[in-house]
C-alpha angles and dihedrals in degrees: 000000000000111000096025118125139168098219134022118198130184115216121186125196119209138173141103122319114274098024090116104256092142091047090052092052093044092047093052098040101035105019094234137114125219114183097190112037132164110268114259112260108218103313140336133180145203132194127221129174123208136172123243110183093328096315117117109228118192115203119203102199117196121200112201131199115250097208118112095233092063096047098101087056100047092044090068090061091062095072100069096035120125090196138013121210110203111202132195131169114245088213095056120066091189092064090050093049089052092058096095091056091052090048090050089057092049091051089048101047111017126084119268092245096051116133114231129196131181119225125193100197132197093040086163090073118112093202094068114175099174116056119221092246090058093055090045090049094049091049092049092049090053095039098247135131115245135212134170112222140182120205086190097058094024089237110167094346095118089039090056097057094035090055091049093049092049094047093048094046091049089052095050093045089051087058090048095236128134123193118206142165092258090069096238131117125224139171120267128207115239116249143162112281119225119179114225127195105279125243114226128250122165134191133174125222145104122080102022111299154053125301109320 
């Protein structure tokens, strides 16, 4: 039935203002690219459902504002997150230098089992300031996977969320727990996971508006 799912995961994107968090979400959920959007006010979210080896996985993707004045609002969304996507702009050294501050917030406010991934966005830029090996090194030092993405060209956008869905599903299956719309929990048999092309489901909400 419509609206049913096997797993529901909350993914929160964080990082400085202007790194392209909203563009990443819009590219994945709507298949469009907007180069000059209105800054996110507080938080906003979209929903998309994809299939992983026959399991319907619903991703609730939260796009958070990067401005300091919204920080106390966005921090409250870390606590229930299954995954944190930490984003910087490969063409802005400042956004890269601020990563330790963002990680400190995650350590302070997120759960101890939250999955973290580092994203170097805007890989289509020709005025790169942060080389790939620096992003990879920072990710390794902080025990995170690393990807470079481009919301403009869509490079690695689907891969980002498919990786997250697969990793989170594997983690929950390892625990033997299945989430479902009926509110119960039941054991799952372990199986090989194959990511399939997601079907699209969108929903608006969050900080005062439609979908991202």
